[in-house]
N, C-alpha and C positions, 0 to 999 in steps of 0.2 A: 674454223673455216672462215667465219666472218672477219675475224681479226687478221688472218693471213691475207684475205682479199683486200681489206681496208689498207693494210700497210703496203701491199704490193702496188695498189693504185696510187697511194700517197707518195711512196718513196722508190718505186720501181722494183725491178727484179731483186736487187740486192737487199732491200728492206724486207721484201716478201720471204726471201730465203733465210734472213736472220730471224724473222718471226717463226718460220717453220722450224729452224734449228732450235729456237727457244722452246717450242712446244715439244719437240723430241727430247730435249734435255729434261723438261718437266716429266715426261713419261719415264725417262731413265731414273729420275729421282724417286718416283713412285715405285718403280721396279726394285730399286735398291732398298727403299724403305720396307717393301714387302719382304725382301730377303732377310733383313735384320729384325723384322717384327714390329717396326714402328706402325705400319699400316694396321696391324692387329689391334694395337692400342687405340688408334683413331676409330676403327670399325667397332670396337667393343665399348668405347666410351661415348655415350650420346653427347656429352658436353663437348669433348674434343671434336667429334664429328661435326656438331652444329657450329662450333667456332670456326672451323675450316670452311664449312659450307657458307656461313654468313660472310666471311672475309672474301671468299671467291665470288659470291653474289654481289657484294659491294664493289669489287673490282670490275666485274663485267658491266654493272650499271654505270660506273664511272667512265669506263671506256666508251660505252654507248652514248652517254651524255656528252662526252668530249667530242665524239664524232658529230653528233647532232648540233652542238654548239659551233663547231668549225663550219658546218654546212650553213648554219644561220648567219654567221659572220661573213661568209663568202658570198658575194653578190654574183653577177654574171661572170666576173673575172675569175679564172681558175688559178688560185695562188698555191695549190698543193705542191707543185714542183718548182716553185720560185726559189732561185738560188739565194735570195735575200733573207729567206726564213731560216732561222737557226735550226740545226738538226743535231740530235744526239745519236751517234751511230749505234750505241748499245741499246737504245730504247726499244726497238722492235724485238731484239733478243730477250730483254728483260720482260717485256710484255708477254711474249710467248711462254717463257718459263713460269711467270706468275699465273697466267691463265690456267696452265695445267697443274701446277703444284697446289693451287688453291681450289682444285676440283676434287672434293672428297670421293666422288663416285669413281674416280680412277683408282684410288686406294682400294675401294671395295672390289673393283674389277680385278686388280692384281691379286687380291686375296681369295676371291670366290670363283672367278672364271678360269684362270690359268691352272690352279691346282687340280682341276678336273682332268687335266691331260698329263699329270705326273704319275709315273709308274712307281707305286710304293715299294717295289722290290729293288729299286735302284736309288742312288743318292739323289735327293730332291734338288739341291742347289744347282748343279749343272743343268738339270732339266728345266728349272724355272728360268735360269739365265738364257738358255736356248729359246724357250718360248717367248720370253720378254724381248729378246733381241730380234726374233722373227717379227713380232708385233710392231716393234719400233722401226725395223727395216721396211716393212710394208707401209707404215705411216710415212716414212721418209720418201719412198718412191712416189706415193700418192701426192704428198705435199709439194714435191719438186715439180711434178707434172702440172699440178694445180697452179703454182706460181708462174710457171712458164706460159701456161695457157692464158692466165689473166694478163700477164705482161704483154703477150702477143696481141691481145685484144685491147690493150690500154689505149690505143689510138681512138677507138670508138668509146671505150668506157670512161675516158677522161674528158670527153667533150663536156663543156660546162653543164648543160641540161641533164645529160646522162649521169655525170659525176654527182650532181646534187641529188638526183633520184636515188642512185646507189648508196650514197652516204646516208641518206635518210633511212633507207631499207636496212643497211648494215647497222647503223646506230640504234634503230628501233629494235632490231633483232637482238643485239647485245643487251639492251635494257630488258627486253622481254625474257631472255635467257637468264639474266641475273635475278629478275623477279621470280621466275619459275624455280630457280635454284633456291632462293630464299624461302619461299612459301611451300616448296615441294615436300613430299614425304621423305623421310630419311631411310626408307627401305630400298 
C-alpha cells in the first residue's frame, strides 16, 4: 500500500496502476508457485524462507531509504513530477512485482490459508486457481480504487509541505516494515 501510494504521488495514476499491476503479478507468481509446489519448498526450508525474507526486507528498506533520501534532497520545490527527471516506465511495475515476490509470507499464505477452502473430494488445482484468482481480483479492485483515490487527492497530497510529510511517513513505514520482516519470527 505504501509503495502504491508513493508511486501514485510521484508518477500519477499511471505509475500507481503499474505498481498495483506489479503487486498483482507478484501474487500470481506466488499462486503459481504454490500450484507447482515451489512454495512448499520455501515454507519447508528455513534457509530458503530466510533468504527470501531477508531479500524482501532489504528491498523494502532500500525503497524506504530511497524515498527518505529523495525527500531530503527535495527542498521547498516539488520536483517529483518534473518532466526533466528521467523516468523508467517499467520501474513501478518491477517494484510491485519484487515487493510481493520477495515476501515469503505470501508463499505461506497460499500454502496454509487457501487449502483450507479446498474440497478434498474434488480436484484441487481448479479450486486453488479459483480461490487465488478471487483473491487477486479482490486485490485488483481494491488497488485500482486506492490509486484513483490517491490520484484524485494528489492536488492536496502533492503540495510541497504535505508531500514532504507523506514521503517521510511512507519512507519510514517501508524501512520499518523491512526491519520488521528481517527480525520477525518465521512462523
